[in-house]
Phi, psi and omega in degrees: 000322180298314179298320181298309183282344177283338184267345181298135183299316178221114178267120180248125179242117180254152181058035181299130180091357181291319179250140177283143179256146172284171185301319181296316179295320179294319178295320178297315179297320176302316180296322178295314177299320180296317179296326183277339186308124179063012178244313184224145180285148177227131178248131181234126176246132182208152171260357183266130175290158180306328182295343179259355184294335180297334176291323180294319186262345176070006181210118185297321180293316179294320178300314179297321179293319178294313178300321178297317181295316186274349178257352178293121182054042182256169168249116182262122181244116178256125185257358181118183185251348182271139181286132176297317180295322180294321179293331184284347183272000000 
């Protein structure tokens, strides 16, 4: 699985942090980010601030390592706090 997701030209993750990951899933995601780092682009969309990510990964150290991998040499785009879908209703 790591090799598969490491080769994708652009990995896009939407609703990142919406579901909590078990330890095995969080470690797998960390390995995928590590393999892609500085090789292939990854886009992450989330409504969760970094301060809440430790709930998603269940481990503060692993969370910090994942955040470090995906923010290294990144472009961070913040679009605001209001939901586009909520405004459309």
